[in-house]
Backbone as a ProteinNet text record, in pm:
[ID]
protein_1_A
[PRIMARY]
MGKLIEIGQAFESALFSGDQEGLKKVLHESMTYEMLGQPPTGGHFEGRDRVIASFENREVGLGPGFEYQQIGRHWHEAPTAGKVFVEIHEKSWLADFPDDILEVKTCSVLTIVGDQIVSIIDYTDSEAYAGFLQRHREHIPKFMG
[TERTIARY]
-14284.7	-14242.1	-14288.3	-14197.1	-14226.6	-14300.4	-14352.3	-14428.3	-14345.2	-14217.8	-14133.7	-14113	-14093.3	-14078.6	-14207.6	-14322.1	-14451	-14461	-14415.9	-14418.3	-14323.8	-14204	-14108.3	-14161.9	-14225.7	-14281.1	-14402.7	-14478.6	-14589.8	-14535.5	-14425.2	-14360.2	-14317.6	-14248	-14196.9	-14312	-14417.1	-14533	-14596.1	-14613.9	-14671.6	-14579.6	-14449.9	-14353.9	-14357.9	-14350.3	-14344.1	-14474.8	-14586	-14715.5	-14759.1	-14682.9	-14719.1	-14833.7	-14855.5	-14965.1	-14926.8	-14961.9	-14927.6	-14984.7	-15110.2	-15172.7	-15107	-15069.7	-14998.1	-14863.9	-14794.1	-14665.8	-14684.8	-14783.9	-14808	-14844.1	-14906.5	-14945.8	-14823.7	-14721.8	-14608.4	-14486.4	-14484	-14369.8	-14404.7	-14323.9	-14345.4	-14325.4	-14401.2	-14395.4	-14260.5	-14180.2	-14049	-13934.8	-13962.8	-13862	-13747.6	-13639.4	-13526.1	-13495.2	-13442.6	-13398.6	-13260.3	-13170.1	-13035.8	-12989	-12942.3	-12872.4	-12728.6	-12639.8	-12501.4	-12439.7	-12352	-12286.4	-12315	-12239.2	-12255.4	-12368.4	-12441.8	-12542.4	-12477.2	-12541	-12682.3	-12713.1	-12613.3	-12644.3	-12673.9	-12641.7	-12673.7	-12748	-12794.2	-12864	-12921.7	-12961.3	-13020.1	-13146.9	-13256.6	-13385.7	-13453.2	-13517.4	-13583.6	-13730.1	-13814.7	-13958.3	-14027.3	-14140.3	-14212.8	-14244.5	-14298	-14335.4	-14213.4	-14103.2	-13979.4	-13922.4	-13930.6	-13882.3	-13967.5	-14098.7	-14186.6	-14158.9	-14140.2	-14109.3	-13977.2	-13879.8	-13751.4	-13768.2	-13857.3	-13884.9	-13956.2	-14054.9	-14130.8	-14042.3	-13956	-13867.8	-13740.3	-13721.2	-13600.4	-13475.8	-13474.7	-13365.5	-13233	-13236.2	-13111.2	-13103.6	-12987.6	-12971.3	-12975.2	-12998.7	-12996.1	-13135	-13240.1	-13375.3	-13430.6	-13542.5	-13609.5	-13536.7	-13584	-13531.7	-13443.1	-13441.2	-13352.5	-13429.2	-13367.1	-13411.4	-13362.4	-13428.4	-13399.6	-13413.7	-13323.3	-13333.9	-13300.7	-13395.2	-13369.5	-13306.1	-13191.7	-13123	-13157.9	-13170.2	-13205.1	-13256.9	-13343.2	-13396.6	-13423.4	-13350.2	-13359.7	-13391	-13490.3	-13536.7	-13492.6	-13447.6	-13409.8	-13461.2	-13491	-13531.8	-13460.7	-13441.8	-13385.9	-13491.1	-13588.5	-13701.4	-13663.2	-13562.7	-13527.2	-13465.1	-13408.7	-13350.5	-13449.3	-13564	-13662	-13612.5	-13534.3	-13473.9	-13507.5	-13521.1	-13536.2	-13421.6	-13361.2	-13252	-13298.4	-13280.6	-13318.3	-13192.7	-13149.7	-13034.9	-13088	-13047.8	-13097.9	-12979.4	-12993.2	-12891.7	-12964.8	-12918.6	-12990.7	-12895.2	-12944.7	-12873.2	-12965.8	-12907.7	-12985.7	-12895.5	-12959	-12886	-12977.4	-12917.8	-12993.2	-13020.3	-13140.2	-13178.2	-13081.6	-13030.4	-12938.1	-12796.3	-12768.6	-12634.3	-12646.3	-12699.9	-12728.2	-12604.4	-12487.4	-12366.2	-12297.3	-12342.6	-12286.8	-12385.3	-12363.1	-12457.2	-12410.3	-12500.8	-12477	-12527.9	-12435.7	-12473.4	-12436.6	-12535.9	-12511.2	-12582.1	-12524.8	-12586.5	-12610.7	-12729.2	-12767.9	-12820	-12786	-12846.3	-12925.1	-13054.5	-13140	-13167.6	-13150	-13177.4	-13295.4	-13404.5	-13525.5	-13539.1	-13551.7	-13574.3	-13722.6	-13785.1	-13930.1	-13961.9	-14052.1	-14104	-14255.2	-14311.5	-14455.5	-14483.7	-14569.2	-14605.2	-14553.5	-14455.8	-14407	-14254.6	-14209.2	-14066.8	-14021.6	-13916.9	-13866.1	-13735.5	-13670.7	-13544.2	-13519.4	-13467	-13420	-13281	-13186.5	-13052.6	-13022.1	-12986.5	-12946.4	-12794.9	-12736	-12591.7	-12573.8	-12509.8	-12493.7	-12357.3	-12326.3	-12198.4	-12213.5	-12201.3	-12221.3	-12116.2	-11999	-11895.9	-11940.2	-12011.3	-12062.5	-12163.4	-12252.3	-12348.1	-12276.7	-12179.5	-12106.5	-12031.9	-11970.9	-11900.6	-11994.7	-12110.4	-12209.3	-12258.5	-12284.3	-12327.8	-12222.8	-12098.1	-11991.3	-11989.2	-12013.5	-12012.2	-12135.8	-12249.8	-12376.8	-12461.8	-12406.8	-12487.5	-12583.8	-12535.2	-12620.2	-12724.4	-12720.9	-12816.8	-12920.7	-12902.1	-12990.5	-13102.2	-13228.8	-13341.5	-13342.3	-13304.4	-13304.9	-13215.7	-13110.5	-13013.4	-13024.5	-13129.2	-13140.8	-13225.8	-13243.8	-13332.2	-13306.5
10140.6	10185.8	10083.6	10051.5	9953.9	10012.7	9923.7	9963.1	10046.7	10011	10085.3	10229.2	10246.8	10383.2	10461.5	10396.4	10464.1	10513.5	10432.4	10473.1	10591	10583.2	10693.1	10821.6	10811.9	10931.4	10984.8	10896.3	10941.6	11020.7	10973.2	11045.9	11185	11189.7	11316.5	11412.9	11362.4	11445.6	11502.9	11419.2	11465.8	11567	11540.9	11632	11769.5	11772	11898.7	11977.3	11906.5	11976	12007.3	11961.6	11986.2	11899.8	11785.8	11695.2	11606.6	11650.8	11578.8	11436.8	11421.7	11289.4	11197	11250.8	11171	11124.9	11212.5	11174.1	11064.6	11080	10979.8	10844.1	10846.7	10722	10644.1	10715.2	10646	10632.2	10702.7	10695.5	10610	10510.7	10424	10504.6	10474.8	10556.5	10550.4	10446.1	10439.4	10461.4	10529.3	10551.2	10639.9	10637.9	10727.1	10805.3	10925.8	11009.2	11063.7	11054.6	11106.9	11177.8	11299.8	11370.6	11379.6	11316.9	11309.4	11448.3	11466.3	11594.4	11641.3	11737.9	11793	11895.7	11905	12009.7	12147.2	12244.3	12245.7	12198.2	12159	12114	11964.8	11889.9	11748.7	11721.2	11598.5	11565.3	11425.6	11376.5	11243.6	11258.1	11199.3	11211.7	11075.9	11047.4	10919.6	10939.8	10855.4	10860.8	10948.6	10898.8	10968.4	11112.6	11137.5	11274.6	11365.4	11315.4	11394.7	11420.6	11319.6	11335.3	11438.9	11428.7	11525.9	11666.3	11677.8	11808.7	11862.8	11775	11821.5	11874	11812.8	11862.5	11997.8	12008.3	12133.3	12247.8	12217.9	12319.5	12337	12249.7	12249.3	12250.9	12155.6	12148.9	12112.6	12044.4	12013	12096.4	12106.3	12182.8	12332.4	12405.5	12551.8	12613.1	12531.7	12581.9	12655.7	12726.5	12796.5	12925.8	12990.1	13120.6	13118.3	13008.2	12993.6	12986.5	13036.5	13007.9	12866.3	12797.2	12654.9	12610.4	12522.6	12459.5	12311.8	12228.7	12085	12049.5	11984.7	11944.6	11800.7	11717.3	11578.5	11510.4	11411.6	11331.2	11193.3	11094.1	10959.6	10860.6	10777.5	10680	10539.1	10462	10322.7	10245.1	10118	10037.9	9903.2	9853.4	9720.6	9645.3	9584.6	9522.9	9417.5	9336.2	9231	9288.1	9409	9474.4	9570.1	9594.5	9687.8	9831.8	9866.2	9999.7	10072.5	10203.8	10295.3	10394.6	10420.3	10516.3	10631.7	10753.7	10871.5	10955.2	10968.9	11054.1	11192.1	11292.5	11428.6	11519	11594.4	11692.7	11826.1	11923.6	12050.3	12166.3	12282.6	12407.3	12497.1	12574.2	12673.9	12791.7	12905.7	13029.2	13126.6	13220.3	13328.1	13434.4	13489.4	13587.4	13706	13746.5	13860.2	13824.4	13694	13648.3	13544.9	13584.7	13487.2	13422.8	13479.9	13421.8	13321.7	13310.7	13212.6	13095.8	12999.1	12888.5	12766.4	12712.6	12588.8	12475.1	12400.1	12287.2	12159	12075.4	11951.9	11833.8	11719.4	11592.9	11517.1	11463.6	11389	11253.3	11152.7	11021.2	10991.8	10980.1	10944	10794.9	10729	10586	10567.1	10518.8	10494.1	10343.6	10301.1	10160.5	10144.8	10050.2	10033.2	9891.7	9884.5	9756.6	9763.9	9668.1	9673.1	9793.2	9881.3	10001.8	10128.6	10114.3	10232.1	10242.4	10366.2	10395.5	10386	10306.5	10289.9	10366.2	10406.7	10478.1	10559.9	10680.5	10763.5	10812.4	10792	10847.1	10930.9	11056.2	11145.3	11155.9	11105.1	11118.6	11238	11342.2	11462.3	11523.7	11625.7	11694.7	11794.5	11744.5	11831.3	11941.7	11918.7	12023.2	12141.9	12114.6	12224	12308.3	12241.3	12313.4	12396.1	12334.8	12403.7	12525.3	12512	12625.1	12737.6	12703	12804.4	12874.4	12796.6	12853.9	12948.8	12911.8	12998	13132	13129.1	13252.3	13338.8	13276.2	13349.8	13333.8	13293.1	13268.4	13383.3	13507.5	13622.3	13654	13585.6	13609.6	13498.2	13391.5	13274.9	13289	13291.9	13316.8	13228.7	13104.5	13012.4	13062.5	13138.2	13182.8	13330.7	13394.9	13540.8	13582.5	13503	13549	13488.2
-8727.1	-8594.7	-8491.9	-8399.3	-8297.1	-8177.3	-8096.2	-7977.5	-7880.5	-7862.7	-7769.1	-7815.8	-7944.3	-7997.3	-7976.9	-7995.8	-7972.6	-7828.3	-7733.1	-7592.2	-7570.8	-7628.8	-7617.8	-7678.5	-7791.8	-7856	-7780.1	-7717.2	-7632.1	-7513.3	-7455.5	-7346.8	-7394.1	-7506.1	-7557	-7588.9	-7648.2	-7680.8	-7554.1	-7452.4	-7325.6	-7258.5	-7262.1	-7199.8	-7266.2	-7399.1	-7471.3	-7465.1	-7445.8	-7439.5	-7296.3	-7197.3	-7057.4	-7008.5	-7071.7	-7038.6	-6919.6	-6798.7	-6676.1	-6673.7	-6712.5	-6710.8	-6812.1	-6927.1	-7026.7	-6974.9	-6902.5	-6843.2	-6740.1	-6654.2	-6549.8	-6609.8	-6726.6	-6792.7	-6843.9	-6895.5	-6957.1	-6865.9	-6753.5	-6663.1	-6541	-6513.2	-6397.9	-6269.3	-6165.6	-6043.9	-5973.3	-5995.7	-5931.2	-6031	-6139.9	-6244.1	-6198	-6276.9	-6251.7	-6379.4	-6359.6	-6471.6	-6437.5	-6532.9	-6511.7	-6637.9	-6619	-6725.5	-6678.4	-6753.5	-6711	-6703.4	-6609.7	-6586.7	-6445.3	-6401.7	-6267.5	-6264.8	-6152.7	-6140.4	-6157.5	-6212.6	-6247.5	-6388.6	-6466.8	-6602.4	-6608	-6503.7	-6495.3	-6366.2	-6350.4	-6227.1	-6230.1	-6113.3	-6097.5	-6013	-6061.8	-5994.5	-5987.8	-5874.8	-5854.8	-5819.9	-5878.2	-5854.8	-5958.6	-6009.9	-6117	-6081.1	-5962.5	-5926.7	-5923	-5870.2	-5862.2	-6002.1	-6088.8	-6226.7	-6300.2	-6287.9	-6353.7	-6299.8	-6169.1	-6110.9	-6166.2	-6187.8	-6241.4	-6383.5	-6460.6	-6596.2	-6588.6	-6499.5	-6486.8	-6439.1	-6342.4	-6285.2	-6366.6	-6463.3	-6546.9	-6459.5	-6368	-6271.2	-6334.4	-6447.7	-6516.9	-6644.5	-6700.8	-6823.5	-6797.2	-6902.6	-6893	-6883.6	-6896.4	-6877.8	-6997.6	-6978.1	-7087.8	-7124.3	-7230.9	-7268.7	-7391.2	-7462.6	-7577	-7708.3	-7812.7	-7948.3	-7975.8	-8067	-8081.4	-8226.3	-8268.4	-8399.4	-8385.1	-8422.4	-8422.7	-8556.3	-8551.8	-8674.2	-8709.2	-8609	-8633.7	-8509	-8530.1	-8420.2	-8480.2	-8431	-8486.9	-8375.3	-8400.2	-8302.5	-8342.9	-8246	-8266.8	-8145.4	-8168	-8053.2	-8052.5	-7932.6	-7909.5	-7828.6	-7897	-7827	-7723.9	-7753.5	-7657.4	-7531	-7540.4	-7422.2	-7357.1	-7422.6	-7368	-7370.1	-7471.4	-7476.1	-7605.3	-7590.1	-7703.1	-7694.8	-7808.5	-7818	-7906.4	-7858.4	-7935.3	-7952.7	-8076.8	-8107.3	-8144.4	-8069.2	-8087.9	-8121.1	-8227.4	-8266.4	-8274.5	-8195.7	-8187.5	-8164.2	-8199.5	-8173.3	-8093.3	-8001.7	-7929	-7898.6	-7873.1	-7848	-7778.5	-7711.4	-7648.2	-7754.2	-7754.7	-7857.1	-7861.3	-7746.6	-7742.5	-7785	-7804.6	-7843.2	-7955.2	-8070.7	-8177.1	-8238.8	-8215.6	-8274.3	-8182.1	-8058.5	-7966	-7959.1	-8043.6	-8059.8	-7981.1	-7903.1	-7829.6	-7917.3	-7974.8	-8059.3	-7987.7	-7962.7	-7889.1	-7954	-7928.1	-7965.7	-7836.1	-7823.8	-7705	-7747.9	-7673	-7691.1	-7563.2	-7578.1	-7464.7	-7473.1	-7360.4	-7352.4	-7258.2	-7313.2	-7235.3	-7216.1	-7091.1	-7061.1	-7029.4	-7096.9	-7087.9	-7041.1	-6943.7	-6896.6	-6911.2	-6983.1	-7011.6	-7100.4	-7051.2	-7126.3	-7059.6	-6968.7	-6896.5	-6899.8	-6897.9	-6893.1	-6747.7	-6723.9	-6588	-6566.6	-6676.8	-6665.2	-6791.5	-6770.4	-6881	-6843.1	-6933.2	-6915.6	-7038.7	-7015.9	-7124.6	-7125.8	-7232.1	-7253.6	-7346.8	-7297.8	-7378.1	-7351.9	-7425.8	-7407.5	-7293.4	-7171.3	-7055.1	-7048.9	-7107.6	-7110	-7195.1	-7303.8	-7388.1	-7309.6	-7234.6	-7151.5	-7044.7	-6979.2	-6872.4	-6926.8	-7044.7	-7105.3	-7141.9	-7197.4	-7232.3	-7106.2	-7003	-6875.1	-6820.2	-6828.7	-6779.7	-6854.2	-6985.1	-7065.3	-7043.3	-7007	-7007.9	-6883	-6773.2	-6653.1	-6624.3	-6631.3	-6596.4	-6703.3	-6817.7	-6925.9	-6939.2	-6865.6	-6878.6	-6776.3	-6823.3	-6732	-6607.3	-6619.9	-6506	-6392.9	-6425.2	-6324.8	-6293.5	-6340.6	-6325	-6206.1	-6108.2	-6003.8	-5877
[MASK]
+++++++++++++++++++++++++++++++++++++++++++++++++++++++++++++++++++++++++++++++++++++++++++++++++++++++++++++++++++++++++++++++++++++++++++++++++

């Protein structure tokens, strides 16, 4: 495993565990994050603090409240370009609607300079998210209040 993948995995580990200091260590203070698609399932954020807040508030995507199954996660790096690519294949569903499964594949592109991530772009099937949201808006915790 290359150094860039280690940085990407450190980011993911800090994100999933809620480790604020770990996130600040691997994310550059002027970084950008973009999840393609229209809000509320997509969005663009600038600056480390704003990006971290978007993760905490789950400003993009459908937010918490889902059952989840990871089908695959594959890491690749392009050292000369300073990029890490993460191919993610996952399924999720609301516990009350186990037969309506949201299955998506996402490619995250992390651009790294030195030991910090300066950009993350998530390429995903935003139409799948939007369709699921249309069917279940009133059942998704993020939109229930």
